[in-house]
N, C-alpha and C positions, 0 to 999 in steps of 0.2 A: 562522540565516542569513537574509539578505534574499532577495527573489525573484531578484535578479541573481546573488547568490552560489549560490543553489540551481541556477540554470541552468548556471553554470560548473561546479559540482560534478557534476551529472548528465550533463554532456557531456564530462567528463574521465575519469579513470581509474575512478571509481566507476560511471559509466554503462557503460563498456566491460566492467567486471567483471560487472555485473548482466546485460549482454547475453550474455556467455559462459555465465552460470549460468541463462539463461532457462528451459531445459528442467527443470532441477532445481527452480527456484522455482515454475514452473507446477505441477509435481507436488506440491510441498510445500503450496501454497496452494489446490490444487484443492478440498479439502473446505470451505474458507472461501467460495470462489466459488460452489460449489453451494448451500451453505446460504444465502448472501446472495441468490442468484437465487430460491430457494424462498421466502424471507422477503419479498422485495420486491413480490410480487404484480404482476408486469409484464405480465400477459396483456392483450392489446389494444393495447399500445404499438407504434407504427409507426416512430418516429423517435427513436433513442437516441444519447446522447452518453456515451462512456466516458472519464472524466477520470482522467489518470494511467494510461493503458492499458499503459505499459511495453512488453513484448514481445508484447502482444496476446492472450495466452491467454484472459483473461476476456472479451475482446471477441469471440473466436470462440465461447465458450460462450453469450454474450449473443445473438449472431447465430443460433445454433442454436435458442435458446429462442423468439426472436421470429418466425422463419420467413421465407419467401421474399418476403412482401409488405412487409417492413420494411427499414429501413436503419440501420446502426450507424456512427458516426464515433468512432474512437479518437483521443484527443488526449494528447500528452505533450510535455514540454520536452526530453527526451533523444533526440538523434539516433541514438546507438548502439543504444538499445533499439528505436527506431522502425524501424531497418533490419531488426531481427529480426521485428518485427510485419509489415512489408511482405512479408517472405518467406512469411508464412502465408496471404496472400490467395489464392495459387494453390490452396490446399486448401479453399476455400469451395465447398460443395456446393449443389445445386439446392434443398435444403430449408432453406438458411440465408439470413439477411438479407444484402443488399448491404452490404459493409463496406469502409471506407476509413480511412486514418490521416492525421493532420495534426500537424505540428510547430508547437506554439503553447503559450502560457501561458494557462491557463484564467482566471487572475486578471485579465488585461488584454486578452485577445483580443476583437475586435469580432465578436460572434456576430450572425447573422441574428435579428431580434426574433421571438419567438413561433414558433421553428422546431422545437423538440424537445418530445416529450411524456414523455421519460424522461431523467433524469440518473442515471448509475450510476457508482460508483467503488469499487474495492477498494484501500483504503489509498493513495488518490491525492490526498486533500484536506487532509492534516495539515501541509502545508509552506508555506501561504500566510503571508506576513508581516503581511497585514491581512485576516484571514479574513472579516470582515463585508463589506468592499469586494469581495473575491473572490466570495463567494456572491451578493452583490447583482448583480455583473456576470453571473454564471451564470444568475441568476434571470431576467434579461432575455431569455435564449434560450429560455425555456420558455413553452409555450402555457398557456392556462387549463385547470385540472383536470389538470395534468401532475404527474408523480411524481418525487421525489428519493429515491435509495436509495444509501447508502454504508456502508462499514465503516471503523472506526478503532480503534486500540488503546486499551484501558483503561490504568490507571496502570502505571508501571514496576514498582511493588511487586507487582502482580497478574500479572506476566508473567515467569515464571522463565527463559524462554529468553533474555531480555535482562538481568534482574536478577542472576542468578547469575554469569555471566561478568564483569559490571561490578563486582560486589562482590569477586570474586577478584582482578581486575586492580588494584583500589584497595588491596589488601594489599601491592602491590609498587610502587605509583606514588603521587606526591603527589596529593591531591584536586584536581580542576579547579576553576576559579572557579565560584561559584554562578551559575546561570542562571535566567532567568525560566521557570517551568514551562510557560508558555503560548507560549514561543518556538517558531518553526517547527521541526518535528521529529516523530519517530514518535509521541510521546505528547502532542502539543500539544492534542488534543481529548479528553483523558482525562476531563475534568470534564463530566458529562452536562448539568448545569445551564448551563454556559457554552455548550455546543453548542446547547441550546435557545434561549438568548438570542441567539446569533449568527444562527441561522436565522430567528427571529422578526423581528429587525432587518433581515434581508435580504428579507423579504416572503413567507416560507413559513408554512404553518399545518399543523394536524393532525400536529404533530411527535411522533414516538415514538422513544425510545432504549431498546433492549432488549439484554440481555446474551447473548453466545454464548461458551461455554467448552468446550474439549476438549483432548486431547493431539494434538500435531502432530509429524511426523517431521522433525527438523532434521539438517542436516549428514550426509546419506547418504554413507557411506564404509566401506571394508573394515576400518578399525581405529578405536578410540576416539580416538587421537591425530589422525588425519586428520579425523574427524568434528568434533572440538573446533575445529580450525582453520577448517573450513568454517562452523561456527556463528558464529565471530568475524567472518567476512567480512560477514555480513548484519546483525549487531547493532550497537547504538550503541557498544559497546566498541571496535569497529574504529577509529574516529576517535581514541579515547583513546590507543591503543597505537601509532598510526601514527608512524613515525620513531624508535621506541625501539631501543636497542642489542640485538644478537642475544642476548646473555646475559640481558638483562632479559626479553626475549620468551620465552626458553626457561623461565625461572623461572615466568612467568605461565602459560604453556601447561601446564607440569607440574602446577601447582596446580589449574588448571581440570580437567585429566584426573582428578585425585584426587576433586574435588568432584562432577564430572559422571558418573563411572563408573557409579553406580547407575541412571542414566537411559539408558545405552547398551545396546541390544539389537536384534537383527535388522538390523544394519548401519546404525543411525541412533540419534540421541538423541531420546527420546520425552519432550517437555517440554510442560507445560500452557500454554495461551494464554488470555487474557481479552480479548474484543473487544466493541465496541459495534456493533450494527446500527442505523443511523439511517434513518428514513423520514420523509417530509414530502410535502405537496402544495402546489399553487398555487391561488389563488382561481379 
């Protein structure tokens, strides 16, 4: 998708669906947010930008880490999710950074030059149609000796939460047209060498890409059937099966339940994830 298509997508049904599921997604991704905050070494930062803040859960965690003398700006292209984020502002305590949210596209927004000393993002930077230009634009907003820290997915093949449902669905559907593996999407930054090259071209240095892997609870629900359907909503297979006839969907879901049954316990699917934690600095 182009940036304009991404904006349309995340302000339509997809953004509304993710807004409705914000509490579930915040809980699901809380271990990732915590680990990324620990990894990012953000102590001493006072002005942070959270790119792709969504419903704002990680912005709140960032605000708690930075403390009352700091400020956090959460930025996202999705108005439905930002409505959820704005609702969290009332919960900011005296121990937290001043936090605001902005509807804007980080790839093209005109930031104040040398404004931030930290750029933070949990899965919010993989959707740029021109990532080098986007990161160059973001770089202008950073002060000297500022930090960049973000998470992005490793390859589809290393992420069973997405790979297994996609593989099962393709047993019942014709394969989609081949796509550029670097096209905007969840796995656009899966190649660590490409990530390093993009950041170097955008003016960053001290670039480090480190692996983070663990099991995550997906599709929290009272039954395997409901859990599988919840998983499909947040994975790339959702777009593949959109608009399919009910009988086709039923065959797909039945097959998924058979394959994913060993992963279902304690009211959720426990599936391994493979993530890159990327850090860099400015001169």
